N, C-alpha and C positions, 0 to 999 in steps of 0.2 A: 581595545575595540574601536576607539575613535579612528585610529589609523586605518583599520580595516574598512570601516564605512567610507572613509574618504577615498580609498583605493577603488572601491566599487563605483563611486560616483565618477571618478576619472575615466573609467573604462565604459561608462554608459550603463552601469548596472544599478544606478541609484533608485530611490523610491519614486518612480514615475511610470504611470501606465501609458503605453503608446497605443493610440487608437489604431484599429485595424489589425490585420494578421501580419505577423512577422514571417519571413521566408525561413525555410529549414536552415539556410546558411546563417541567417541572423540568430536563430535559436541555438545553433551549434556553437557559435562564437560566444553568446551569453553563457552557455553551460560550461564551456571550457575555462572562461575567466572566473566564473563563480566557483568552480570546483577548487581552484587554487586559492582564491581570496577567502572563501568560507571554511576551508579545512581547518578544523580546530575551534570554530566559532560555536557559541552556545546554540542549542537547537531552536531556541526562540528567535535568535537572529537570523538563522537560516530560513525559518518559516516566514518571518517578516519580509526578508528579501524576496521570497517567492511570491507572496501575496501582493506586495508593493509593485513588483515587476510585471506580474501578469494579470492582476485584477480579476475581473469576471471570467477570464480565460484560464483560470486555474482551479483545480479541485484536489481533494484529498481522497485517496482510496483506502478502504479499511476492510479487513476480513472479519472484524469484530471478535477476534480472539481476545483482545482488549481494546480499550478506547483511548489509548494513550495519545496517539498522533492526532485523532479527531479532537481530543480535548486540548492539546497543545495549540492547534490552529484556532479553536474556538476562543482562546484567550488572545491570540495575536490578531485574528481577523474574524470577528463575530459574523455569523451568517454564511460562512464559507460552505461550498457544496462538499458533501461527503458521499462518495460513490461506494455502494455495497453491491457485490455481485451475488444476487439471490439465485443460486444454482438449482433450487428445488430439492437439494439433497443435503441441506445443512442440518446439524443437530438443533433441537429446540433451544439448547442453551446459547447457541450462537445467535439465533434470531432474537432471543430475549436481550442480549447485549445491544443489538441494533435498535430494538424498540426503546430501551432505556436511554440510549444516546439521542434518539429522535425526540424523546419526551423531556429530557433534562438539560441538554446542551444547546448553545446558541449556534447551531449548524443546520444546514439543509440536507437531510438524508435522502439520497436517491437510490432506491432499490432497482437494480437493473436485472432483468430476467433474460434467459436464453430465448431464442426464437421459437423453440419447441419446448413443450412441457416434457417432463420425464416420461409420461405415458406415450406421447407422440414420438419421442426418440425411441422408445422400446418398439413401437409399431413399425418404425421405418428401418431401424438397425438391429433389432432384436433385443431381448431383455438383458440387463446386466452388461451393458457395453463397457462400463467401468472396470469390470473384471476381465474383459477380453482385450480391449484396446483402450487403456486409460488415457493415452495421449489424445486419441480422437474424442473421447468424452470430455476431457478438459478443454479441448479447443472449442467444442460446441457450447459448453456450459460456463466457461470462464474467459477464454482468450477472445473469442468473437464478441461476446457481450462487452468486454472492456474496450475493445477497438471501437465499437459502435458508440459507447458512452463517451469516449475521449475525443470524438470528432469535433465537438464544439470548444475544446480546450487546447491551449498551447503547452500546458505544463500540468503535471500532477505529482502529488506526494505519496510516498509509501512509508511503511514502518520497518523496512529492511534494516537489519543490523549485521555488523561484521562478525559478531560472536555466535550467530545462529548456526552456521554450518560452514564447512570449507568452501563451498561454492559461492558463499557470500562474503568471504574474508576480505575482499578487496573492494567492497562496495564503496563508491564515492559519495560525498554528500550532495553533489549535483552532477548530472551527467546528461548526455544527449543520446536518446534512444533513436538510432538511425532507422530502425524498422518502422517506428511510429512517427518519426519526424517531429518529436516533441522533447521537451526538457523534463527530465525525471529528477525529483528532489527527494532525498533521503535524510531528513533532518536528525534522525536519531541513529544514523549509521555507526557512529563511534560509541554509542552507549553500550554498557554491559547489562546483563540481567539485573545486576544489583541497582544500576541506575534506573531501570524501568521500575523495579520494585519500590524504590524510594519515591519516584514520581507518583505512582499509584497510591501509595500510602499518604503522601502529602495532600493530594488533591481528591482522594476518595474516588478514583477512576473505576468505572465498571470493568470487571474481568470475567471471562468465560469460566463458569463453574466446573468445566471439564478438567481444568488444570489441577484442581483439588482431587480429582479422581484418577490421576496417574497419566494424563495426556500431556506430552511435551510440546506438541504442535497440533493445531486443530484445523482440519479442512472439512470435506464432505464426509458424511458418516460411513459410506461403504468403503472408503480408502484411507481411513484413519484408525489406528489402534493405540492402545496405551503403550508407553515406552517403559523399558526396563531400566533398573538402576545402572547408571554409568553410560547409557546409550546417548548418542547425539539426539537432541530434542526433536529433530526432524526424522528420526529413524522410524517413527510410527506412520509415516506418510507413504503410501504405495508400497507397503513392506514386501509384497510378493513380486515386485518388479524392480528393474534396474532404473529407477526413476526417483528423483529427489525434488523436481520442480514441476509445477503444473503448466508452465509455459508463459506465465504472466511476466516473469523477470528474466527471460533468456532470449 
């Protein structure tokens, strides 16, 4: 690990926060170098690189299916911002995890809401837009709020893992999101579900109770169903559509 840390310093990726905004070109160069240097590194080292490099211009995003990534960063960088997209359509169990995280972890939970309430969206676009045009609903209730929330940051972390689905199999630990012009950090990309379970057990991390009720992946309640034995964990998301991602990670 010492060799890896030295390599990061040599290419300007060491633990120093640069004042002001980096250009997209600078951020892309950082991401490309870090993706190589940090591949295979412990999640804690990846997290520390992110918070050391970006300082206050970094945040964690969490869907509150569990609080693993929020907890990981609370240990590495106490007080870090944790962004939660409050779509207005979450299960009560999901909101409970968010509230536990806010009350018990040394992080700053920011609940970001869409520009329209569910009622306002129904009035303008008709009821149950999620059943007719899920991409449009996801954009208004997730994608646009995230883009708005990330304006003040240069980098953010997610809980994406390679073993979650075929669409995530090549997830890098650090990448440059050209659409957003920001660095995306995936510290547990290489973890398996067993790794996640061990972390949860060791640190007593809050987990969404819906997992005990047969849900493999948890999103908004209208577009999430229980998964069947042997199904991909994300098979219960938008099950009536040819859709596997909400748009946040594509």
